[in-house]
C-alpha positions in Angstrom: -2.6 20.5 -2.8 -4.3 21.7 -6.0 -1.0 23.3 -7.2 0.9 20.2 -6.3 -1.5 18.0 -8.3 -1.3 20.3 -11.3 2.5 20.2 -11.1 2.6 16.4 -11.0 0.1 16.2 -13.9 2.2 18.5 -16.0 5.4 16.6 -15.2 3.6 13.3 -16.1 2.6 14.8 -19.5 6.1 16.0 -20.2 7.6 12.6 -19.3 5.1 10.7 -21.4 5.7 13.0 -24.3 9.5 12.4 -24.1 9.0 8.6 -23.7 6.6 8.6 -26.6 9.5 9.5 -28.9 11.4 6.4 -27.7 8.8 3.8 -26.9 6.2 2.1 -29.0 2.5 2.7 -28.1 2.3 -0.7 -26.4 5.5 0.0 -24.4 4.2 3.4 -23.4 0.9 1.9 -22.1 2.9 -0.7 -20.2 5.0 2.1 -18.6 1.8 4.0 -17.6 0.4 0.8 -16.0 3.7 0.2 -14.2 3.7 3.7 -12.8 0.0 3.5 -11.8 0.5 0.1 -10.2 3.7 1.2 -8.3 1.8 4.2 -6.9 -1.1 1.9 -5.8 1.3 -0.5 -4.1 3.1 2.3 -2.3 -0.3 3.5 -0.9 -1.2 0.0 0.1 2.2 -0.4 1.8 1.6 2.8 3.8 -1.8 1.4 4.9 -0.2 -1.9 6.0 2.6 -0.1 7.8 0.0 2.1 9.6 -2.1 -1.0 10.5 1.0 -2.7 11.9 2.0 0.4 13.9 -1.5 0.7 15.3 -1.6 -3.0 16.4 1.8 -2.7 18.0 0.6 0.3 20.0 -2.5 -1.6 21.0 -0.4 -4.6 22.0 1.9 -2.3 24.1 -1.2 -0.8 25.7 -2.5 -4.2 26.7 0.9 -5.2 28.1 1.0 -2.0 30.1 -2.3 -2.9 31.7 -1.1 -6.4 32.8 -0.4 -6.7 36.5 3.3 -6.9 37.4 4.8 -10.3 37.8 2.8 -12.1 35.0 5.0 -13.8 32.4 4.8 -12.0 29.1 4.7 -13.5 25.6 7.9 -11.5 24.9 9.9 -13.5 27.3 9.1 -16.9 25.6 10.3 -16.8 22.0 8.8 -20.2 21.2 5.3 -19.1 22.1 2.9 -19.1 19.2 0.9 -15.9 18.6 -2.4 -16.0 20.4 -4.3 -14.1 17.7 -4.3 -14.6 14.0 -1.8 -12.7 12.0 -3.1 -10.1 9.6 -2.5 -11.2 6.0 -3.6 -8.6 3.4 -5.6 -9.9 0.5 -4.1 -9.2 -2.8 -6.2 -6.7 -4.6 -7.5 -7.4 -8.1 -6.1 -5.3 -10.9 -8.3 -2.4 -11.6 -9.6 -2.8 -15.2 -11.7 -0.3 -17.0 -15.4 -1.2 -17.1 -17.6 -0.3 -20.0 -21.4 -0.1 -19.5 -23.1 -1.2 -22.7 -26.7 -1.1 -21.5 -28.7 -0.1 -18.5 
């Protein structure tokens, strides 16, 4: 893992050095923010996908425990969900914080 991190850091430095020759300082900062934000969103998407998968497994487990012969929610497409739907809150952008006094 450490070697992978070092390789990724080195690759990032090389890409930034190359882009630095083509982009203004402001554009380079915007690019760095874009890459950081994209990574953060991919991580969040994985968390959401895992959350959905877990809830689907839990739902299937509950369905498996129902006695046979009971009508299921699956068979009635117009049925409203009986529990609230998970809606992830948008995360605030991470801004640097400077402490000026303690």
